[in-house]
C-alpha distance (Angstrom), angle and dihedral (degrees) to the residues before:
residue distance angle dihedral
M1 . . .
I2 3.79 . .
P3 3.82 110.3 .
T4 3.78 113.0 -168.2
Y5 3.78 142.2 172.3
G6 3.81 125.1 -179.4
Q7 3.81 94.0 -18.5
E8 3.80 101.4 126.1
Q9 3.83 91.0 140.3
Y10 3.83 92.9 56.7
I11 3.80 108.2 25.8
G12 3.81 96.0 83.4
E13 3.80 92.3 57.5
A14 3.81 90.8 47.7
V15 3.81 93.3 51.3
R16 3.79 94.6 45.2
S17 3.79 91.2 50.8
A18 3.80 89.5 53.7
Q19 3.79 91.5 46.9
A20 3.80 90.0 53.8
I21 3.80 90.2 64.6
D22 3.78 110.5 111.5
Y23 3.81 98.8 -148.5
P24 3.82 103.7 123.3
D25 3.82 100.4 -147.8
L26 3.80 97.3 52.9
E27 3.80 128.4 143.2
I28 3.83 116.8 -164.0
V29 3.80 116.3 -166.5
I30 3.81 120.1 -173.4
A31 3.82 104.2 -155.3
D32 3.81 107.3 -161.1
D33 3.80 110.9 -165.9
A34 3.81 94.3 -149.1
S35 3.80 93.8 -71.4
P36 3.81 115.4 -158.8
D37 3.80 92.6 -148.1
A38 3.83 135.2 66.9
T39 3.81 96.7 -73.7
R40 3.82 92.4 123.3
E41 3.81 92.1 51.9
V42 3.81 92.9 46.5
V43 3.80 95.0 53.3
A44 3.79 98.0 37.8
P45 3.85 94.4 87.2
L46 3.82 90.1 47.7
L47 3.80 97.7 59.1
D48 3.79 115.3 112.3
R49 3.80 140.8 150.7
R50 3.84 91.0 -63.6
T51 3.81 98.0 36.4
R52 3.78 126.4 68.2
Y53 3.76 134.2 172.9
H54 3.81 123.3 -132.5
R55 3.80 121.4 -175.8
N56 3.80 121.7 -166.6
E57 3.80 113.2 -130.2
T58 3.81 89.9 -133.5
N59 3.77 132.7 17.2
L60 3.82 109.3 -86.9
G61 3.79 97.5 -178.2
R62 3.77 127.0 -120.9
V63 3.81 98.3 -63.6
G64 3.79 93.4 37.5
N65 3.79 90.3 54.0
Y66 3.80 91.9 48.7
H67 3.79 91.5 48.4
N68 3.79 97.0 45.7
T69 3.79 93.8 45.3
A70 3.81 95.2 47.5
H71 3.80 95.2 43.6
N72 3.79 103.7 34.1
V73 3.83 113.6 15.6
V74 3.81 110.8 40.4
S75 3.80 121.9 61.7
G76 3.84 106.1 -168.3
E77 3.81 124.4 127.4
W78 3.82 89.1 -134.1
L79 3.79 125.2 36.2
I80 3.77 137.7 -156.5
N81 3.80 126.2 178.7
L82 3.80 124.3 -140.5
D83 3.80 114.4 -177.1
G84 3.77 112.9 -136.0
D85 3.82 93.7 -111.9
D86 3.84 95.7 50.7
Y87 3.80 131.8 69.6
F88 3.79 142.4 -157.8
T89 3.80 120.4 -112.4
S90 3.81 97.6 -165.9
S91 3.79 127.3 66.2
S92 3.81 96.4 -168.6
F93 3.80 105.3 45.0
I94 3.82 98.0 99.2
T95 3.81 91.7 48.0
D96 3.78 89.4 48.2
A97 3.82 92.5 48.5
M98 3.80 95.2 46.9
D99 3.80 91.3 46.4
A100 3.82 89.3 54.8
V101 3.79 92.1 48.4
A102 3.80 91.1 49.7
R103 3.79 93.0 46.7
L104 3.81 93.6 49.7
D105 3.80 90.1 47.4
D106 3.81 92.8 -163.1
P107 3.82 115.2 148.8
D108 3.81 89.9 -158.2
I109 3.84 92.5 68.6
V110 3.79 106.2 105.1
G111 3.80 103.4 160.9
Y112 3.79 145.7 28.3
C113 3.82 118.8 -154.8
Y114 3.80 123.4 -167.3
R115 3.82 124.1 -170.0
H116 3.81 98.8 58.2
P117 3.82 103.5 134.7
N118 3.82 88.7 162.3
I119 3.81 95.5 73.7
D120 3.81 91.7 126.5
E121 3.79 90.9 56.1
I122 3.80 91.6 46.6
I123 3.79 94.7 53.6
S124 3.80 89.9 53.0
L125 3.81 90.6 58.0
I126 3.81 110.6 34.9
P127 3.81 137.5 30.7
Y128 3.80 114.0 -93.1
T129 3.78 145.8 168.8
A130 3.77 116.4 -133.2
V131 3.80 118.9 -129.8
D132 3.81 97.3 177.1
D133 3.81 138.8 -47.5
N134 3.81 91.9 -59.7
R135 3.80 103.3 37.5
I136 3.78 143.6 54.9
V137 3.80 136.1 174.5
V138 3.80 118.8 -130.6
S139 3.76 137.6 170.9
G140 3.80 114.3 -95.7
K141 3.80 88.3 -134.7
D142 3.82 92.6 56.1
Y143 3.82 89.5 46.2
L144 3.79 92.5 55.0
L145 3.82 94.8 43.7
N146 3.80 89.2 54.6
Y147 3.80 98.3 35.3
D148 3.80 93.9 114.5
K149 3.83 87.7 62.8
V150 3.81 105.4 30.0
G151 3.81 108.6 19.0
R152 3.80 118.3 125.2
F153 3.77 101.9 158.8
A154 3.80 116.8 170.8
H155 3.77 121.5 176.1
L156 3.82 97.7 -144.2
S157 3.83 90.8 48.8
T158 3.81 97.9 52.6
I159 3.79 127.4 90.7
F160 3.79 117.4 -171.0
R161 3.78 140.9 175.1
R162 3.77 109.4 -91.5
D163 3.82 95.1 -154.7
V164 3.82 90.2 61.0
G165 3.79 90.2 47.8
L166 3.77 91.4 51.3
R167 3.81 91.0 49.0
I168 3.81 96.2 51.8
G169 3.82 96.4 32.3
M170 3.79 115.8 -106.9
Y171 3.80 128.0 -146.6
T172 3.79 94.9 17.8
L173 3.81 106.3 131.2
P174 3.84 110.3 92.1
W175 3.80 97.5 -131.1
Q176 3.79 148.1 61.5
A177 3.80 98.9 -69.7
C178 3.82 95.7 55.3
D179 3.82 89.5 111.0
F180 3.81 93.2 53.6
H181 3.82 91.5 44.9
S182 3.81 90.7 52.0
A183 3.78 97.1 46.7
I184 3.81 97.0 44.2
R185 3.80 91.9 51.7
I186 3.80 90.7 49.5
F187 3.81 89.5 50.1
L188 3.80 90.9 52.4
T189 3.79 90.7 63.4
G190 3.81 94.3 63.1
K191 3.80 145.4 -29.9
I192 3.80 132.6 -37.4
I193 3.80 135.0 -155.6
L194 3.80 114.2 -130.9
D195 3.82 118.5 -157.5
R196 3.82 129.2 -168.6
R197 3.78 95.7 -143.8
S198 3.80 128.1 96.6
V199 3.80 118.2 -133.7
G200 3.78 107.5 176.6
Y201 3.77 149.8 26.1
W202 3.77 124.1 -115.9
R203 3.77 108.7 -153.0
R204 3.80 114.4 -139.8
H205 3.79 115.2 -160.6
G206 3.75 141.1 140.8
A207 3.79 94.8 -80.9
N208 3.81 94.9 55.6
T209 3.78 113.0 116.9
T210 3.80 89.9 -138.0
T211 3.81 93.6 63.9
V212 3.81 96.4 58.7
E213 3.78 136.9 60.6
A214 3.81 97.0 19.9
D215 3.78 92.8 178.1
D216 3.78 93.2 53.5
K217 3.80 90.6 47.1
Y218 3.80 89.6 55.2
R219 3.79 91.5 51.9
Q220 3.78 90.9 48.1
A221 3.80 91.9 49.4
M222 3.80 90.9 55.7
L223 3.81 91.3 48.8
T224 3.83 89.2 48.6
Y225 3.78 90.9 55.7
D226 3.79 89.0 47.9
A227 3.81 88.5 57.9
I228 3.82 93.0 44.1
E229 3.80 91.5 49.7
E230 3.78 91.5 51.7
F231 3.83 91.6 50.3
A232 3.81 91.9 45.0
K233 3.82 92.5 59.2
D234 3.81 88.0 82.6
Y235 3.84 90.7 56.9
I236 3.81 108.7 28.1
P237 3.84 130.0 49.1
D238 3.79 115.4 -106.6
T239 3.81 91.3 -121.3
L240 3.80 91.4 61.4
L241 3.80 93.0 44.1
K242 3.82 90.4 52.5
E243 3.81 88.9 55.8
W244 3.81 93.0 43.7
R245 3.81 100.1 49.8
P246 3.83 99.3 63.1
R247 3.81 89.6 49.9
M248 3.78 90.4 51.7
N249 3.81 91.2 47.7
R250 3.80 89.2 55.7
A251 3.80 91.2 47.1
V252 3.81 91.9 50.0
R253 3.82 90.5 49.1
R254 3.83 90.0 50.8
D255 3.81 91.3 50.1
Y256 3.80 90.5 46.9
I257 3.79 91.0 55.1
R258 3.80 93.3 46.8
N259 3.83 91.8 48.2
H260 3.79 90.3 47.8
V261 3.82 91.5 53.7
W262 3.81 93.8 45.6
S263 3.81 97.3 40.2
V264 3.83 103.9 32.5
G265 3.80 109.1 13.9
N266 3.82 100.6 -172.3
F267 3.80 138.7 128.1
K268 3.79 90.8 -73.4
S269 3.80 88.3 57.9
A270 3.80 89.5 57.0
Y271 3.79 90.9 47.5
L272 3.81 91.1 52.1
L273 3.79 91.4 51.8
L274 3.79 92.1 48.9
A275 3.77 91.4 48.4
Y276 3.81 92.0 50.9
P277 3.81 106.0 44.3
S278 3.78 115.5 -173.6
M279 3.75 139.1 168.0
H280 3.80 92.1 -145.6
W281 3.79 120.2 117.1
W282 3.81 93.4 -115.1
W283 3.84 91.3 61.3
W284 3.80 93.3 53.8
R285 3.77 91.7 43.4
A286 3.80 89.8 51.4
W287 3.82 90.2 54.6
V288 3.80 90.8 50.3
R289 3.78 89.9 49.6
L290 3.79 93.2 48.2
L291 3.80 97.4 45.1
S292 3.79 94.2 44.2
G293 3.79 92.9 48.1
R294 3.81 90.0 -136.3
């Protein structure tokens, strides 16, 4: 699914990158959230037997468009989201992923995540089954419990089973991390395949939600983990969750500081760094970024 709003300058590249995918049984749905620009005119020449255009009658907002498209518009057994300002860089990754799923023939596999270059680190921390040099299978529960050390979730690089998403309710939180919240809860219900390779490009620009309101994003991240923790109680013992949550709180705080430096870069950013001293590379890099103004 390709949700979009006001992205006429990017949507064509996104659609063409999806159309280049060689998987034969592919449905591509452009979900236009009542864009006020020329999105409809840009995509009209691109529509074909695999590609259809859906326009919401009214603007549903980012999460509303995700939710409506995933629940009511698309029909695939597996689902991957490509935001209208991003694009895929591989034409074979869905075929490769679905071939692996078919070959493993394990009904507990509920997700496939590309862009995990840290496979070697992961296999040193949690149980796994090797698929080949690039891929492993792990439990979604183990992945969550070690997310502060091994997590590399990216929305446009994750394929998941739509039936599981429909059952648990995907894209329900009303804020930025709704994609993470949806995927992690799906993962908790079974196993996931992790792959080293990158398959797409996330475009960072001034209009991205993730580059503004760093403080609000931090608050939302903490609320997201509250919701994930509540859901996880049905899958993970409380003793393990009580050990996991403080580690995630520290990781969220670290990400908040980094995002503040990169997105805002003011006196408060310096204060946050001073209040959270660390010998890790990211801390020193953040200081270089802040002091250089780049």
